[in-house]
C-alpha positions as CSV (number, residue, x, y, z in Angstrom):
1,M,84.8,71.4,72.7
2,L,84.8,74.9,74.5
3,S,85.6,72.9,77.7
4,Y,89.1,71.0,75.6
5,L,90.3,74.1,74.4
6,C,90.4,75.7,77.8
7,T,92.1,73.1,79.2
8,S,94.3,73.0,76.3
9,G,95.4,76.7,76.6
10,H,95.8,76.0,80.4
11,I,98.2,73.4,80.0
12,A,100.1,75.7,77.2
13,N,99.9,78.6,79.4
14,Y,101.5,76.3,82.1
15,I,104.0,74.9,80.5
16,L,105.5,78.3,78.8
17,N,105.8,79.1,82.2
18,M,107.5,76.5,83.3
19,D,110.3,77.1,80.8
20,I,111.4,73.9,79.3
21,Y,114.1,74.7,77.7
22,S,116.0,76.5,80.9
23,N,114.4,73.1,82.6
24,Q,116.4,71.5,80.0
25,D,119.8,73.2,80.6
26,S,118.8,72.8,84.3
27,N,118.9,68.9,83.8
28,I,122.7,69.3,82.3
29,R,123.9,71.4,85.0
30,R,122.2,69.0,88.0
31,T,124.2,66.0,86.0
32,W,127.3,66.9,85.8
33,L,127.6,69.0,89.0
34,L,126.1,65.4,90.4
35,M,128.8,63.4,89.2
36,L,131.6,66.0,89.6
37,V,130.5,66.1,93.4
38,F,130.9,62.1,94.0
39,V,134.1,62.2,92.5
40,L,135.0,64.8,94.7
41,V,133.9,63.1,98.0
42,I,135.0,59.7,97.0
43,I,138.7,61.2,96.6
44,G,137.6,63.1,100.1
45,I,136.6,59.7,101.4
46,G,139.9,58.0,99.6
47,W,142.4,60.5,101.0
48,S,141.0,60.4,104.9
49,F,141.5,56.4,104.1
50,S,144.9,57.2,102.7
51,Y,145.8,59.0,105.9
52,I,144.5,56.7,109.0
53,Y,146.2,53.3,106.9
54,N,149.1,55.3,105.9
55,D,148.7,54.1,102.3
56,Q,148.5,56.1,99.0
57,S,147.4,53.6,96.5
58,I,143.7,53.7,98.7
59,L,144.0,57.3,97.5
60,Y,144.9,56.0,93.9
61,F,142.0,53.4,94.3
62,A,139.8,56.3,94.9
63,V,140.9,58.6,92.3
64,F,139.9,55.5,89.7
65,F,137.0,54.1,91.5
66,S,135.0,57.8,90.8
67,V,135.7,58.2,87.6
68,G,134.7,54.6,86.8
69,M,131.5,55.2,88.4
70,N,131.0,58.1,86.5
71,I,131.8,56.4,83.2
72,L,129.8,53.6,84.0
73,S,126.8,55.8,85.4
74,Y,127.1,57.4,82.1
75,W,127.4,54.4,79.3
76,Y,125.9,51.7,81.1
77,S,123.4,52.6,83.8
78,D,119.8,52.6,81.7
79,K,121.3,48.6,81.1
80,I,121.2,48.4,84.7
81,V,118.3,49.9,85.7
82,L,116.5,47.8,83.1
83,K,118.1,44.8,84.3
84,M,117.5,45.5,88.0
85,S,113.4,46.4,86.7
86,G,113.4,42.9,85.4
87,A,112.4,44.9,81.9
88,R,112.8,42.4,78.6
89,P,112.4,43.6,75.2
90,A,108.9,44.3,74.0
91,K,108.7,42.7,70.5
92,R,106.4,44.4,67.7
93,E,104.3,40.9,67.0
94,T,103.7,40.8,70.2
95,Y,103.2,43.9,71.3
96,R,101.9,45.3,68.1
97,E,99.6,48.7,69.6
98,L,102.0,49.5,72.3
99,W,105.0,49.6,69.0
100,N,102.2,51.8,67.0
101,I,101.4,54.3,69.6
102,V,105.2,54.6,70.3
103,E,106.2,55.2,66.9
104,N,103.6,57.8,65.6
105,L,103.7,59.8,68.7
106,S,107.9,59.8,68.5
107,I,107.0,61.0,65.2
108,T,104.9,63.8,66.4
109,A,107.5,64.4,68.7
110,G,110.3,64.7,66.4
111,L,112.2,61.8,68.3
112,P,113.9,58.6,67.8
113,M,111.8,55.3,68.1
114,P,112.8,54.5,71.5
115,K,113.7,51.2,72.5
116,L,110.8,49.6,74.3
117,Y,110.3,46.9,77.0
118,V,108.0,45.2,79.3
119,I,108.0,44.4,83.3
120,N,106.2,41.1,84.0
121,D,104.6,42.6,86.7
122,Q,100.8,43.0,87.9
123,A,101.4,46.7,88.8
124,P,100.5,49.4,86.1
125,N,103.8,51.9,85.8
126,A,105.9,52.4,83.4
127,F,109.4,54.7,83.2
128,A,111.7,56.2,80.7
129,T,115.5,55.7,81.2
130,G,119.1,56.3,78.9
131,R,121.9,58.8,78.3
132,N,119.9,60.9,75.2
133,K,117.4,60.9,72.6
134,E,119.2,58.8,70.2
135,H,120.2,56.2,73.5
136,A,116.4,56.0,74.9
137,A,114.3,53.2,76.0
138,V,111.1,53.5,77.4
139,A,109.9,50.3,79.8
140,V,105.6,49.8,80.4
141,T,104.7,47.0,83.1
142,S,102.2,44.4,81.7
143,G,99.9,45.6,84.5
144,L,99.3,49.2,83.1
145,L,99.1,47.5,79.2
146,A,96.1,45.5,81.0
147,I,94.3,47.7,82.4
148,L,94.5,51.0,80.1
149,D,92.6,51.6,76.7
150,R,94.4,53.0,74.1
151,T,94.1,57.2,74.4
152,E,95.2,56.3,78.4
153,L,98.1,54.3,77.2
154,E,99.2,57.5,74.7
155,G,98.8,59.8,77.9
156,V,101.3,57.6,79.4
157,V,103.6,56.8,76.7
158,A,103.3,60.6,76.0
159,H,104.5,61.3,79.3
160,E,107.4,59.4,78.9
161,L,108.6,60.6,76.0
162,S,108.4,64.5,77.1
163,H,111.3,63.0,79.9
164,I,113.8,61.8,76.9
165,G,113.0,65.2,75.3
166,N,113.4,67.2,78.3
167,R,116.4,65.6,79.1
168,D,115.1,64.5,82.1
169,I,116.8,60.8,81.6
170,L,120.7,61.3,82.0
171,L,120.0,62.6,85.3
172,Q,117.1,60.6,86.3
173,T,119.4,57.6,85.4
174,V,122.7,58.6,86.8
175,V,120.6,59.2,90.0
176,V,120.0,55.5,90.3
177,I,123.9,54.8,90.5
178,L,124.4,57.4,92.7
179,V,121.6,56.6,95.0
180,G,122.6,52.6,94.7
181,F,126.4,53.4,95.8
182,V,125.3,56.0,99.1
183,T,122.8,52.9,100.1
184,L,126.0,50.5,100.0
185,L,128.3,52.9,101.2
186,S,127.3,52.4,105.2
187,D,128.0,48.6,104.6
188,F,131.1,48.9,103.0
189,F,132.7,51.1,106.2
190,L,131.3,48.0,108.6
191,R,132.8,45.3,106.9
192,M,135.8,47.7,106.9
193,T,136.0,47.3,110.4
194,F,136.8,43.6,110.5
195,F,139.9,43.4,108.3
196,G,143.7,44.9,110.1
197,G,144.9,48.1,108.5
198,G,147.5,50.4,108.9
199,S,151.1,49.8,110.5
200,G,150.5,51.4,114.0
201,S,150.6,50.5,117.4
202,D,147.4,48.3,118.8
203,N,145.7,51.4,120.4
204,R,145.7,52.8,116.7
205,D,144.4,50.2,115.0
206,N,141.5,50.1,117.6
207,R,141.1,53.8,116.9
208,V,141.0,52.9,113.7
209,Q,138.0,50.4,113.9
210,M,136.2,52.6,116.2
211,I,136.3,55.0,113.3
212,M,135.0,52.7,111.0
213,V,131.7,51.8,113.2
214,L,130.9,55.2,113.8
215,L,131.3,56.0,109.8
216,G,129.4,53.1,109.5
217,I,126.7,53.6,111.8
218,A,126.3,57.1,111.2
219,L,125.8,56.3,107.3
220,A,123.3,53.3,108.0
221,I,121.0,56.1,109.3
222,L,121.7,59.0,107.3
223,S,121.9,57.1,103.9
224,P,118.2,56.9,103.1
225,I,117.6,60.9,103.6
226,I,121.1,61.2,102.1
227,A,119.5,58.9,99.0
228,T,116.2,61.0,99.0
229,I,118.0,64.4,98.5
230,I,119.3,63.3,95.8
231,Q,117.3,61.9,94.1
232,L,114.9,65.8,95.2
233,A,117.8,67.4,93.6
234,I,116.4,66.4,90.6
235,S,113.1,68.3,91.3
236,R,108.9,66.9,91.1
237,K,108.9,70.0,88.9
238,R,109.6,67.4,86.0
239,E,106.7,65.2,86.6
240,F,104.7,68.4,86.2
241,L,106.5,69.4,82.9
242,A,106.1,66.0,81.6
243,D,102.3,65.8,81.8
244,A,102.0,69.0,80.6
245,S,104.4,68.4,77.0
246,G,102.9,64.9,77.0
247,A,99.0,66.8,77.2
248,L,100.0,68.8,74.2
249,L,101.6,65.7,72.2
250,T,99.1,64.0,72.4
251,R,95.8,67.2,72.3
252,Y,93.9,65.1,74.9
253,P,94.9,65.9,78.1
254,E,92.2,63.6,79.5
255,G,93.8,60.8,78.6
256,L,96.9,61.3,80.8
257,A,94.6,62.4,83.3
258,K,92.4,58.5,83.3
259,A,95.6,56.7,83.1
260,L,96.8,58.6,86.7
261,E,93.4,58.0,88.4
262,K,93.9,54.2,87.1
263,I,97.6,53.8,88.5
264,S,96.5,55.7,91.5
265,K,94.0,53.7,92.5
266,A,95.4,50.3,91.6
267,P,96.5,48.3,94.6
268,Q,99.7,46.3,93.4
269,E,102.8,47.6,94.7
270,L,105.7,47.1,92.0
271,R,107.9,44.0,93.1
272,R,111.0,45.3,91.8
273,A,110.6,48.6,92.7
274,N,113.2,49.8,95.4
275,H,114.0,53.4,96.8
276,A,116.9,53.8,94.0
277,T,114.8,53.9,91.0
278,A,110.9,54.5,92.6
279,H,111.5,58.6,90.9
280,L,112.2,56.9,87.6
281,Y,108.4,55.9,86.9
282,I,105.4,57.8,86.0
283,A,103.9,57.2,89.6
284,N,105.1,55.9,92.9
285,P,105.5,52.2,93.1
286,F,105.1,52.0,96.8
287,K,101.7,53.1,97.2
288,G,100.2,53.0,100.5
289,R,103.9,52.9,102.1
290,N,104.5,57.1,101.7
291,A,100.9,58.1,101.2
292,S,99.9,60.7,103.9
293,G,101.7,63.3,106.2
294,F,103.6,66.5,106.1
295,M,107.0,65.2,106.9
296,A,105.7,61.9,103.7
297,K,104.7,64.4,101.3
298,L,107.9,66.5,101.8
299,F,110.2,63.3,101.0
300,M,108.0,61.7,98.3
301,T,110.0,62.1,94.8
302,H,106.4,62.3,92.6
303,P,103.5,64.8,93.3
304,P,99.9,63.7,94.5
305,S,98.2,62.2,91.5
306,A,95.3,63.9,92.4
307,E,97.3,67.7,92.1
308,R,98.4,66.4,88.6
309,I,95.2,65.4,87.4
310,A,93.7,68.7,88.8
311,I,96.5,70.3,86.5
312,L,96.0,68.6,83.6
313,R,92.0,69.0,83.7
314,G,92.6,72.7,84.3
315,E,91.0,72.4,87.5
């Protein structure tokens, strides 16, 4: 009992030191900043194309497209993410224990009941998505439900509900759309080289085509780095904070610690995971691919599980 109280006190001090309220405000600011930067970058690219091809309609399209993508990111990115992950609605009669856990913890946390989804995949993992607490969803894999006991599943659910309560989910979900767009941009530039353009001479057209090729090659090389930088903009600190908040919610940090141990030791990789959605999950869905080395750790979207477990146990 003394050990539990000490651990709970350690978690409480940790979460207070991280300042949950300023983290919530920071998430909102980062979301709008990312969306603003996206608009400016797309308009800048559109202006460059309109200048190269001497066609103002390209700039107008860029403005329309950037605004439209931001609207799509805000209102529909959660649906896109759930579709990309292969998540299906979890019916109450089929997943009664999961429903009871989420319902009870939502009441305890003072949150509306999120929509529940299950991903048919043996790799144990979970994520939360949505634009706010009134429009949120929690998805878990069938592999997670198979290997966790009730207290461990409560720990994972509490972690995901903490992401909702801490206002992480909008930022995390919008990032999926922006990262996906960055990875497609290089392909777009390369494909543009196959089309004629402007009204100038053949030499001018050749120069334009060369610019497109160079831009495409540069973005093809840089897009994975740019995508990772965008993901890291949401900060790995969010996982520590969600761990701490979830542990306080269940009053049993060991449940989440044991769950993270089981998830980290499971050999399966999530089949539907990709680099655009990896940061959403409670644990790295790629397992051993990015496991070791200084540079690998530098660009990891998740803190090492061992470090998270040690904090939860007050070690």
